Each structure stands twice: as C-alpha cells, then as structure tokens.
C-alpha atoms as one frame of an Amber mdcrd trajectory, in Angstrom:
protein
   8.765 -29.574 112.986  11.425 -26.875 113.462  10.356 -23.296 114.085  12.401
 -20.665 112.235  12.152 -17.256 110.653  11.540 -17.027 106.944  13.748 -14.948
 104.698  10.878 -12.495 104.116  10.474 -11.922 107.858  14.195 -11.214 108.243
  14.192  -8.782 105.305  11.188  -6.944 106.758  12.954  -6.592 110.130  16.120
  -5.252 108.461  14.081  -2.741 106.401  12.195  -1.523 109.492  15.459  -1.086
 111.419  16.931   0.800 108.433  13.939   3.156 108.284  14.199   3.856 112.031
  17.920   4.569 111.662  17.289   6.989 108.784  14.729   8.850 110.899  16.871
   8.891 114.066  20.197   9.974 112.537  19.297  13.647 111.850  17.826  13.923
 115.352  21.061  12.542 116.796  23.205  15.004 114.787  21.069  17.968 115.890
  21.258  16.911 119.538  25.030  16.472 119.271  25.471  19.941 117.724  23.326
  21.513 120.450  25.461  19.841 123.114  28.646  21.110 121.472  27.231  24.639
 121.272  26.259  24.523 124.950  29.838  23.477 125.741  31.163  26.517 123.860
  28.726  28.885 125.594  29.539  27.502 129.047  33.283  27.825 128.484  32.917
  31.360 127.111  30.898  32.306 130.201  33.745  30.952 132.345  36.260  33.005
 130.355  34.021  36.077 130.611  33.778  35.811 134.418  37.492  35.016 134.777
  38.338  38.074 132.657  36.296  40.206 135.077  38.319  38.886 138.030  41.567
  39.321 136.088  40.679  42.950 135.332  39.962  43.640 139.017  43.431  42.371
 139.927  45.420  43.797 136.994  43.394  46.830 135.748  43.304  45.294 132.257
  41.811  42.310 130.477  44.033  39.349 129.683  46.314  39.437 127.734  47.525
  42.675 129.320  50.092  43.443 126.606  47.521  43.683 123.837  47.000  41.325
 120.961  45.372  37.965 121.472  46.085  34.531 122.904  44.792  31.405 121.179
  46.648  28.898 123.365  44.117  27.348 125.731  46.879  26.236 128.116  48.103
  29.798 128.758  44.527  31.089 128.883  43.794  28.495 131.565  46.934  29.365
 133.540  46.481  33.120 133.457  42.732  33.143 134.045  42.858  30.258 136.567
  40.527  28.057 134.523  40.447  24.420 133.478  38.834  24.347 130.038  39.075
  20.933 128.327  42.034  20.663 126.001  43.704  18.044 123.872  43.244  16.516
 120.467  39.618  15.532 121.120  38.315  18.994 121.995  35.774  20.526 119.670
  36.443  24.245 120.068  39.410  26.585 119.670  39.334  29.565 122.062  40.889
  32.992 121.522  40.929  35.893 123.986  41.730  39.419 122.895  42.659  42.468
 124.961  39.993  44.741 123.560  36.764  45.838 125.166  35.087  45.649 121.768
  36.227  42.093 121.010  36.285  39.974 124.143  36.763  36.298 123.421  35.537
  33.902 120.796  35.551  30.233 119.981  35.485  28.449 116.647  34.681  24.805
 115.949  37.553  22.590 114.831  36.906  20.923 111.477  33.516  22.591 111.092
  32.363  22.981 107.464  29.922  25.727 108.513  32.605  27.873 110.219  30.414
  28.171 113.308  31.713  30.289 116.127  30.561  32.000 119.303  31.821  35.269
 120.772  31.198  37.727 123.593  32.026  41.332 124.275  33.821  42.115 127.557
  31.588  45.107 128.290  28.344  43.259 127.609  26.353  41.248 130.126  24.507
  39.426 127.321  24.872  35.764 126.516  27.616  34.804 124.040  26.396  35.391
 120.487  26.357  32.849 117.680  28.287  33.970 114.611  27.760  32.245 111.298
  30.342  31.934 108.519  29.707  35.487 107.290  30.372  36.974 110.720  26.829
  38.247 111.290  25.810  37.976 114.925  22.625  36.074 115.609  21.283  33.993
 118.451  21.436  30.221 118.687  20.796  28.629 115.278  18.384  25.978 116.574
C-alpha cells in the first residue's frame, strides 16, 4: 500500500501557511520601516557632525553661499562623507545654510510623506516630521 497525503491534509497545510503569512506580513513591514528610519537618523547624525567640522574650518555651515543643496554627491564631497546613493536608496537628503533649519531627509516614494530633520544649533536627536510638518518623536 502506498503512503501519500490526502487532498484535505494538503489544503489544511496551505491554509495554515496562509494564516501565518497574514500574521507575519505586518510585522515584517513595521520592522522594515523601523530599519529605514534608523538609516535616516544615522545619516542625519553623520551630516550633523560633519557640519560641525565644516563650520570650524570655514566659519559657516555648508553650503556657505546660502540656499540649500539636495545633491547627495556634492554633500558627500564637501562634508567628507560617504552616504549611500544611487537608484536604490530610500532617502533624499537636503542641507540648508541656516541655523534654524539644518538638514532634513524625506523618503522616496513614501505615501505618508515621512521625513526627519535636525537643527544645527540643537544637540537633540533628529526629529520625525509627519506629512503636516509637525515635529514629533519616532512614530513607533
């Protein structure tokens, strides 16, 4: 006599795997978003420290001519950083020569318009900014 699985047993296994996937998917998305936010915070901290060194050398924050720079390649070159760049990166970084603005980062293709920012004169952690621009701490 041959041993085999019945159709009912196979259907039950598929249903159980489906239920586990439905439960695990939101947990995976939350963990992924937290990792992306930690990436943004870490890179903003690097920019914040590099801006401090730049100001010691040049008596002004980068960019020294005023305005802002949203090109990560020139930010890296001028602040001597190596922030990940390319088509696969998740965040767009902008630095502004203003003690009240500092630098910020916004998610690419993010429906929630999430962004993080810091103030040059503050020693606080970068602040989460939701789509309305209100500063709050980490959304998790």
